[in-house]
C-alpha positions as CSV (number, residue, x, y, z in Angstrom):
1,X,-29.2,-18.2,-81.2
2,X,-28.9,-15.1,-79.3
3,X,-31.7,-12.7,-78.5
4,X,-32.4,-9.6,-76.9
5,X,-35.5,-9.5,-75.0
6,X,-37.8,-6.5,-73.7
7,X,-41.0,-6.8,-72.5
8,X,-43.1,-3.5,-71.6
9,X,-46.2,-3.4,-69.8
10,X,-48.4,-0.4,-70.8
11,X,-50.8,1.5,-68.9
12,X,-49.2,1.1,-65.3
13,X,-46.5,2.3,-63.1
14,X,-43.6,4.2,-64.8
15,X,-41.2,2.1,-62.6
16,X,-41.1,-1.4,-64.3
17,X,-38.5,-2.9,-61.7
18,X,-41.1,-5.1,-60.2
19,X,-42.2,-6.7,-63.5
20,X,-39.0,-7.1,-64.6
21,X,-37.9,-9.2,-61.9
22,X,-40.7,-11.3,-62.4
23,X,-39.7,-11.9,-65.9
24,X,-36.0,-12.4,-64.7
25,X,-37.3,-15.5,-62.4
26,X,-38.6,-16.8,-65.6
27,X,-35.5,-16.4,-67.6
28,X,-33.2,-17.6,-64.6
29,X,-35.3,-20.7,-63.6
30,X,-35.2,-21.5,-67.5
31,X,-31.4,-22.6,-66.9
32,X,-30.4,-20.7,-70.3
33,X,-27.5,-18.4,-70.4
34,X,-28.5,-15.0,-70.1
35,X,-27.3,-11.4,-69.2
36,X,-29.4,-8.6,-67.8
37,X,-28.7,-5.1,-69.6
38,X,-30.4,-1.5,-68.4
39,X,-32.5,-2.1,-71.6
40,X,-33.3,-5.5,-72.0
41,X,-32.1,-9.3,-71.5
42,X,-29.9,-11.1,-73.9
43,X,-30.7,-14.6,-73.6
44,X,-28.7,-17.6,-75.6
45,X,-30.4,-21.2,-76.7
46,X,-31.8,-23.1,-79.2
47,X,-35.0,-21.5,-81.4
48,X,-37.5,-23.5,-79.7
49,X,-36.4,-23.2,-75.8
50,X,-35.8,-19.6,-76.6
51,X,-39.1,-18.8,-78.1
52,X,-41.0,-20.9,-75.8
53,X,-39.3,-18.6,-72.8
54,X,-40.3,-15.4,-74.9
55,X,-44.1,-16.6,-75.0
56,X,-43.8,-17.2,-71.0
57,X,-42.2,-14.1,-70.5
58,X,-44.8,-12.2,-72.4
59,X,-47.7,-14.2,-70.9
60,X,-46.4,-13.4,-67.4
61,X,-46.4,-10.0,-67.8
62,X,-49.7,-9.9,-69.9
63,X,-51.6,-11.4,-66.3
64,X,-51.1,-7.9,-65.2
65,X,-51.5,-5.6,-68.1
66,X,-53.9,-5.5,-70.8
67,X,-51.5,-3.9,-73.3
68,X,-48.2,-5.3,-73.4
69,X,-45.1,-4.8,-76.0
70,X,-42.6,-7.8,-76.3
71,X,-39.7,-7.1,-78.4
72,X,-36.9,-9.5,-79.5
73,X,-33.9,-8.9,-81.5
74,X,-32.5,-12.1,-82.8
75,X,-28.7,-13.1,-83.8
76,X,-29.0,-16.4,-85.5
77,X,-25.4,-17.6,-86.1
78,X,-25.6,-21.1,-87.2
79,X,-23.6,-23.3,-85.1
80,X,-22.1,-20.5,-83.1
81,X,-22.3,-21.1,-79.1
82,X,-21.5,-19.2,-75.8
83,X,-22.3,-15.6,-78.2
84,X,-22.8,-14.0,-74.9
85,X,-19.3,-13.8,-73.9
86,X,-17.6,-14.5,-77.4
87,X,-19.3,-11.0,-79.2
88,X,-18.1,-8.8,-76.0
89,X,-14.5,-10.4,-75.9
90,X,-14.1,-10.0,-79.7
91,X,-14.9,-6.1,-79.4
92,X,-12.7,-5.8,-76.2
93,X,-9.7,-7.6,-77.9
94,X,-9.9,-5.3,-80.8
95,X,-10.4,-2.2,-78.4
96,X,-7.3,-3.8,-76.6
97,X,-9.1,-3.2,-73.0
98,X,-12.2,-4.2,-71.3
99,X,-15.2,-2.0,-72.1
100,X,-18.2,-1.0,-70.0
101,X,-18.4,1.8,-67.4
102,X,-21.3,2.1,-64.9
103,X,-20.3,5.4,-63.5
104,X,-19.4,8.8,-65.4
105,X,-15.8,10.2,-65.5
106,X,-14.2,13.3,-66.7
107,X,-13.7,12.9,-70.9
108,X,-10.1,12.1,-72.0
């Protein structure tokens, strides 16, 4: 199973990097494969271990905020593994090149 997790504390500082770093320590310590993105974190694992991790992350942010929004998007592809890499690799193969750019460039 592959999930995308976003945990947002409301009512505090508009910069969330401290809270995100704390959540990512929990994710990293879990041992599950994950990928940080600019708008969330993709995590791969079995249902129970992923849901337990979501709960831990939510509870961690909840300690410092009275109002937390946790969003998860689930891709449940029975028997599939290594979705973090395979999903991206499949699209890149079809595009015929590596995709992703962090810097702006002039249009083609």
